[in-house]
N, CA, C and O of each residue as an XYZ file, in Angstrom:
188
protein
N    -106.894    -99.653    -36.334
C    -107.268    -98.271    -36.103
C    -108.213    -98.138    -34.912
O    -108.024    -97.280    -34.050
N    -109.225    -98.991    -34.874
C    -110.198    -98.906    -33.796
C    -109.535    -99.198    -32.468
O    -109.874    -98.577    -31.461
N    -108.599   -100.130    -32.444
C    -107.896   -100.460    -31.208
C    -107.152    -99.241    -30.677
O    -107.128    -99.003    -29.470
N    -106.553    -98.478    -31.565
C    -105.838    -97.272    -31.152
C    -106.792    -96.261    -30.529
O    -106.451    -95.611    -29.542
N    -107.988    -96.127    -31.102
C    -108.999    -95.227    -30.545
C    -109.394    -95.683    -29.152
O    -109.531    -94.866    -28.241
N    -109.577    -96.994    -28.985
C    -109.937    -97.528    -27.660
C    -108.847    -97.231    -26.641
O    -109.131    -96.879    -25.496
N    -107.613    -97.373    -27.064
C    -106.502    -97.081    -26.155
C    -106.508    -95.618    -25.743
O    -106.268    -95.298    -24.579
N    -106.778    -94.734    -26.686
C    -106.813    -93.303    -26.383
C    -107.954    -92.984    -25.424
O    -107.782    -92.219    -24.475
N    -109.108    -93.567    -25.675
C    -110.262    -93.339    -24.798
C    -109.946    -93.851    -23.399
O    -110.230    -93.175    -22.410
N    -109.366    -95.031    -23.314
C    -109.032    -95.599    -22.010
C    -108.066    -94.695    -21.238
O    -108.236    -94.474    -20.039
N    -107.054    -94.177    -21.938
C    -106.107    -93.266    -21.285
C    -106.827    -92.051    -20.712
O    -106.528    -91.609    -19.602
N    -107.774    -91.515    -21.471
C    -108.524    -90.353    -21.007
C    -109.403    -90.705    -19.809
O    -109.510    -89.929    -18.860
N    -110.028    -91.872    -19.861
C    -110.889    -92.302    -18.762
C    -110.090    -92.443    -17.472
O    -110.594    -92.125    -16.394
N    -108.877    -92.907    -17.570
C    -108.047    -93.077    -16.375
C    -107.783    -91.759    -15.658
O    -107.468    -91.758    -14.468
N    -107.906    -90.648    -16.358
C    -107.660    -89.350    -15.734
C    -108.897    -88.806    -15.019
O    -108.807    -87.806    -14.307
N    -110.041    -89.450    -15.198
C    -111.276    -88.975    -14.574
C    -111.281    -89.263    -13.078
O    -110.650    -90.214    -12.617
N    -111.997    -88.436    -12.327
C    -112.194    -88.738    -10.907
C    -113.028    -90.024    -10.764
O    -113.788    -90.375    -11.667
N    -112.882    -90.714     -9.640
C    -113.578    -91.992     -9.448
C    -115.090    -91.951     -9.719
O    -115.622    -92.859    -10.358
N    -115.774    -90.930     -9.251
C    -117.232    -90.873     -9.445
C    -117.601    -90.728    -10.918
O    -118.620    -91.264    -11.353
N    -116.788    -90.014    -11.689
C    -117.053    -89.878    -13.113
C    -116.804    -91.199    -13.834
O    -117.510    -91.537    -14.785
N    -115.804    -91.941    -13.380
C    -115.557    -93.267    -13.947
C    -116.754    -94.178    -13.688
O    -117.202    -94.897    -14.580
N    -117.265    -94.138    -12.462
C    -118.421    -94.966    -12.105
C    -119.624    -94.605    -12.964
O    -120.332    -95.488    -13.448
N    -119.856    -93.315    -13.156
C    -120.966    -92.863    -13.990
C    -120.803    -93.366    -15.423
O    -121.767    -93.813    -16.045
N    -119.595    -93.290    -15.932
C    -119.322    -93.766    -17.290
C    -119.575    -95.272    -17.412
O    -120.186    -95.729    -18.378
N    -119.106    -96.024    -16.437
C    -119.324    -97.474    -16.437
C    -120.817    -97.781    -16.384
O    -121.292    -98.661    -17.102
N    -121.556    -97.072    -15.550
C    -123.008    -97.268    -15.472
C    -123.671    -97.026    -16.825
O    -124.552    -97.780    -17.239
N    -123.244    -95.979    -17.502
C    -123.828    -95.669    -18.810
C    -123.491    -96.744    -19.843
O    -124.338    -97.124    -20.652
N    -122.266    -97.224    -19.810
C    -121.865    -98.278    -20.749
C    -122.661    -99.554    -20.482
O    -123.171   -100.179    -21.412
N    -122.766    -99.935    -19.215
C    -123.526   -101.140    -18.874
C    -124.999   -101.000    -19.253
O    -125.608   -101.956    -19.734
N    -125.562    -99.837    -19.044
C    -126.963    -99.609    -19.422
C    -127.142    -99.744    -20.927
O    -128.170   -100.239    -21.390
N    -126.152    -99.308    -21.688
C    -126.270    -99.406    -23.146
C    -126.212   -100.860    -23.601
O    -126.759   -101.203    -24.649
N    -125.555   -101.715    -22.824
C    -125.476   -103.137    -23.167
C    -126.731   -103.891    -22.762
O    -126.981   -104.989    -23.258
N    -127.509   -103.323    -21.882
C    -128.689   -103.990    -21.346
C    -129.936   -103.780    -22.203
O    -130.996   -104.321    -21.893
N    -129.821   -103.016    -23.255
C    -130.969   -102.773    -24.126
C    -131.310   -104.030    -24.910
O    -130.432   -104.802    -25.295
N    -132.596   -104.217    -25.136
C    -133.032   -105.382    -25.896
C    -132.994   -105.086    -27.385
O    -133.398   -104.012    -27.832
N    -132.512   -106.036    -28.127
C    -132.472   -105.946    -29.582
C    -133.596   -106.829    -30.112
O    -133.615   -108.033    -29.857
N    -134.527   -106.236    -30.848
C    -135.696   -106.988    -31.315
C    -135.306   -108.165    -32.207
O    -135.940   -109.218    -32.153
N    -134.271   -107.994    -33.024
C    -133.830   -109.090    -33.887
C    -133.295   -110.256    -33.062
O    -133.607   -111.416    -33.332
N    -132.497   -109.940    -32.066
C    -131.940   -111.000    -31.212
C    -133.055   -111.672    -30.419
O    -133.062   -112.895    -30.276
N    -133.994   -110.884    -29.903
C    -135.125   -111.458    -29.173
C    -135.922   -112.407    -30.068
O    -136.345   -113.472    -29.618
N    -136.129   -112.032    -31.320
C    -136.869   -112.879    -32.256
C    -136.121   -114.191    -32.507
O    -136.733   -115.258    -32.558
N    -134.815   -114.110    -32.661
C    -134.019   -115.319    -32.877
C    -134.069   -116.237    -31.651
O    -134.174   -117.456    -31.787
N    -133.994   -115.649    -30.468
C    -134.066   -116.456    -29.248
C    -135.427   -117.129    -29.125
O    -135.508   -118.288    -28.718
N    -136.483   -116.427    -29.467
C    -137.815   -117.023    -29.348
C    -137.973   -118.189    -30.317
O    -138.708   -119.135    -30.032
N    -137.287   -118.132    -31.466
C    -137.319   -119.245    -32.413
C    -136.566   -120.447    -31.850
O    -136.962   -121.590    -32.079
N    -135.494   -120.199    -31.123
C    -134.698   -121.274    -30.533
C    -135.468   -121.997    -29.435
O    -135.354   -123.212    -29.273
N    -136.253   -121.231    -28.685
C    -136.981   -121.825    -27.575
C    -138.148   -122.586    -28.126
O    -138.914   -123.178    -27.365
């Protein structure tokens, strides 16, 4: 089910103008760059 949703979203994104696609990619990348306190704690234990 989730894969189908991703396919639908991707189809819609392909219809966007280039600058809107770039803005969307920037927002997605920024959301991945956030620090997760739990993950940071686990990494500090590993080090």
